[in-house]
N, C-alpha and C positions, 0 to 999 in steps of 0.2 A: 470631180473623179480622178483618181491617180492615172498616171500615164501608162497606156498599154504597152508591154513589152514587145519589141519587134519580133515577128514571125510567130506569134502566138495569137490565134484567132479569139476576138473577144468573147465569143460564146464559150469557149473553153475556160476561160477565167470565171465566168458566171457559173458554169457547172461546177467548177472547183469550190466557188463560195458557198453553193447549196450543199456540196458534199462535206464542207467543214463544219455545217451546223450539227449540234448534238441531236440524236435520235433520228438522223437522216441516213438510214441505209440504203441499199440498192432498190429494194421493193417500194420504199416510201418516196424515193426520189422519182421513180417511174410514175408513181400516182400523182405526185405534185406536178410533174410535166405534162401529164395527160390532162389535168384539170386546168392549169395556168398556162400551158404553152410553152413557157420559158422560165428559168430560174429568176431572171430579171423581173418578170411579171409577179412571180411569187413574193419577191422582197417588196415590191411596191404595192402589194395587195394590202387591204385594210384588215383589221382583226375580224370583222364581220365576213369579208369574203373568204378568210381562211377557215372561220368557223363552219360556213356553209359547205366548204370543201370537205369537212369531216376530220380535219387535222387536229391531233390531240393538243391539249393545252401546253405540253412539254416543248412545243415548238414556238411558244409566244413568250415574251414579247420578241420580235425579230429586230435585228439592226436595220438601219436605214440601207437603202440600195449602195450608197457611197461607202458606208462602213463595211458592208459584206464584201464589196469589190476591193476595198483596201486590205482587208483581212487576207483575201485569196491572193493578192499581189505580195504581201509578206511570206506566205507559204511559197509562192513561186520563186522569190529572191533567196529564201533559206535553202530552198532545193538546189538552186544554182550555186550557192556558196559551197556546198559540198559535192558539187559535180553531178547533181542529179536533174531530173526533169519529171514532167508528168505527161500522160497521154490519156485521152478519154476513150469512151466506148465508140464514139464516132470516127476515130482516127484510123487511118490506114494501117498503121503499125499496131493496132489493138489485136491481140490473138484471137484468131476465129473461134478457138476452142472455148473461150469463155463465153462467147455469145450464145452457146448452147445450154449454158447453166441457167437454172431458174432465178438465180440472183447474182447476174454478172456485176463486177464491180464497176461502177461508173468512171472512176479514176483509178489509174495504176501510177505508182510512184517508182522511178527506175534509175538505175545507174549502169551504164554499159550499152550494149547494142541489143535493141529489141529484134531478136533473130528467132522465129518461132517455127519455121517451116522444116521439113524433113522429119525423119524419125527421132522421137524423143522418149526416153526410158526414165522414168522415176525410180531412184534407189533409195529405199528407206529402211529403217532398222534400229536397233537398240542404242540407247545413249550409252550404255556400258557394254560395248562390243567386246568379245572375247577375242583371243588370238586367232581362233578358227574363223569368225567374220570378218576380222580385219585382213587376214591373208586372202579370204575369198575375194573381198572388194578389190584389193590391190592387184590381184591376179585377173580378174575377169573385166573390170571396167576399162583397162586399156585395150583389151582385145575387142570389146564392144565399141569403144570409141573409134577404133581403126577402121570400123565398118561404116564410119560416118554418122553414128548415133550421137545425139546430144544428150546430156544428163541433167536431170532435174531433181533436187533435194531441198531440204529445209534449213541447211546451215547449222543444224543441232550437232552437239558433240556425239562422238561415236561413229556410227555407220554413215551419217549425213556428211560429216567432215571428210571421211575418207573417200567417199564417192567424188566429192567435189575435188579433193586434192588429187586423186588418182586421174580423174579426168583431165584436169590442167597439165598435169605431169606428162600425159600421152598427147599433149597438144590439141586436146578437144574443147568443145564449147559446153559451158555448163550454166545452168540457171539456178540461183538460189532464191527461194520464196521465203520472205520473212513474216513473222507474226508481230513485228515492231515497226516503228518508223525507220527511214533510212538513217536517221541520225543516231539510232540506238541499236547497234550491233549486239546480238545476244546469240551465244555467250561471248562475253568480252574477249576470251582467249581467241576467238575467231576474227578479230579485227583485220589482222594481216591477211588472213585467206580472204576475207571479204574484199579488201583493196584489190588483191589479184583477180577475184572474180569480176569486179567492176571494170578492170582494165582488159580482161580477155574473154569475158562472158557476160552475164546479166544477173543484176539483183533487182527483184521487184517486190513490192508489198502494196497492199490496198490500205494500209494504215499510215495517216499523216505524220508529219514531223512531231516529235515529243511522245509518241505513243510507246510506252514501256511494255515489256513482256507481261502478260496476264494469261492465266490458264485458258479463258475462253477464246483467246486470239488464235490459239493453235489449231483446233478443229476448223476455224474459218480459213486460216492458211492452207490446211491440208487439202481442202477441196480445190484449190487452185493447183496444187502439185499434181494431184491425180487428173485434172482437167487437161493440163498442158502435155501429158504423157499418152502414147498409145498403150503403154503397158507399165505396170508397177511391180517392181521387183522388191520382195521382203526378204533381207538377208538374215536378220535375227530379230525376234520380237518376243517379249514376254506376253502371257494372256491378256494383260491390261495395257499394252503398249499403245501409244499414240500411233505408231505404225499400222495398227490394225484398223483404225479409223480411216487413214488414208486408203488402205486396201478395200474397205467396204464402200467408201465413198466412190472409188474406181469401178467397183462392181456395179453400183447404182448408175454410174454414168456409161456403163456398156464396155468398160475397158478391161484388158486381160490382166488378171492378177497372177503373179509368179512368185512362188515360195521355195526357198531352199531349205531342205531338210537338215537337220543338225543331230548331235548326239542326244540321245533320249534322256540322258542324265542332266542335261543342261537347261536350266530354267529359261535360258535365253532363246532356246529353239522352241519351247511349247507353243508360242504363238504361231509360228510358221507351221507346225504340225497341224494346229487347230484350222488354219486357212486351208490346208490341203485336204483335210477331212471335209471342209465345207465347199471343196470343188476347185480351189486354186490349182494352177498347173505346177506340178513339182518339177523343178529344174535343177540339174546337177552338173551341167556344163554350160559355158557362155554361148556356144552355137545354138543351144535350145532357146536361150533369150532371143538371139537373132531371128530365129524361126518364128517365134511369136510376134516378132514386129514385122514379119513379111519379107524379111532380108534372107536370101538363099545362102547356103554354105558356100556356094561358088563365089557369089559376091564378096562374102566375108573374106575367103582366103585371098581373092585377087586385091583387095584393098589393104590387107594388113601386111603384105609384103611377105619376105621369106620368114618361115617358122624357126625360131632359135630352138634347136633341140641339144639336149646334153649329149655329148660324145659317149659312146659305151664305156661303162665303167668296169673294171675288174676288181672284185672285192677278195680279200684273204678271207680264209675259213672263219676267222674270229670276226671280221667285219660283217660276213654274211650272217652269223649268229644274231649279231646285234641288230642288223637291218630288218630280219625277220621278226624280231620282237617289237620293234618300233611300230607305233600306230599313228593315225591322224588325230588322236586326242593325246594330251599331255600325259606321260608316264614319268614317274620319279626315277633317277639314276640308280637307286638301290634296287627298285623293281626290275629295271632293264637288265642289271647285272645278274640278278637271281634267276630271271627267265632264261637268260643267255648261257648261264653256267660259267661266267667268267669273273675275275676279280674286278673290283669297283674301279681300282686305278687303270686297269686295261680298257674298261668300258668308257671311262671318262676321257681317255686320249682318243678313242674312235670317235666318240660323240663330237669333239672339238674338231677333228678332222673333217666329219660330216658337215658340221655347221659351217666351217670355212669353205666348203665346196657348195654351199647353199642347198644341202639336201635335208637339213633338219632345222629346227628353230628351238631356242631355249626360252625358258620363262623362269621368273624369280623362284627360288627354292629347289633348283636342280631338277626342273621338269623339262621333257625333251619330247618333240614330236615330229613326225615326217611333214615336208612341206611339198614334196614331189614324189612321184612313183618312179622307179627304175624300170 
């Protein structure tokens, strides 16, 4: 039998060996351990003994104990080569929240620090985030993080990416839960972000090395996102969004579901509105999120430090007209000029000045919207 790595219990390698077998999900592994007592005994069992245990033919033939153990060691060394490791459901570092699931993963593959205590908020939403959703995440997450809250999400493009990035930029701890193996970061464009999370936060997955993104993996992944968090914040979601799966799983797990309302004409907001109709808590300020997590406003203010406020601004009559026309949804330059009763050239200059002061945001096609209230 291959040499056991230092500081790794032999029983953990045997559990990994069982986990790596096809058709061995969490519930089947529990059944195997209940019947055979240990993974090693299962691999040493005869076909007749396995048949008496009621195991399906898909589990036959099994490798020899030596072959199974060697395969598990290959996985271990492959993890180590990319800076990863694994923990089992018997380890002290295994998250307590997962033990309450009906199908807790026996093995977690990780990169980073297994740090699960304290308040954790899941932030999920559309892969095609609008400027509204992006601005909200970039404004809210730093404030929430300064209250000592960890952020968990799924490393997808859009809202997930923004949540991870905003948390790291604010000096917070973020957890990315993958629907792939640790060696297959998806989407590929988030490889750099994944490296940062691995250094300053945690990446975890229940899928072994070599697992590529498959549609069926992501609902499995989503149950871990909701399980880790005390509450799930849905920022933007279409009616068929995977974020709604995460929200519903959170509800089944007894977690608070928070939804941000959006423009009624935006398809990306329809899922959030659906959640609100179904009983999710409507939130439109970050302090409401903290309240849902059981954190008082006083604790929030004391930890975030001095609040940065804009100094009072004095607007000219023309600037006032433009400001009163602007909204928090994009408006075209021509429409702003028409409603303000000013020349397009005058309005264009005012909007540029507003943008330089951080008051408005522009988007392609000469669209402008407020990003702050005066």
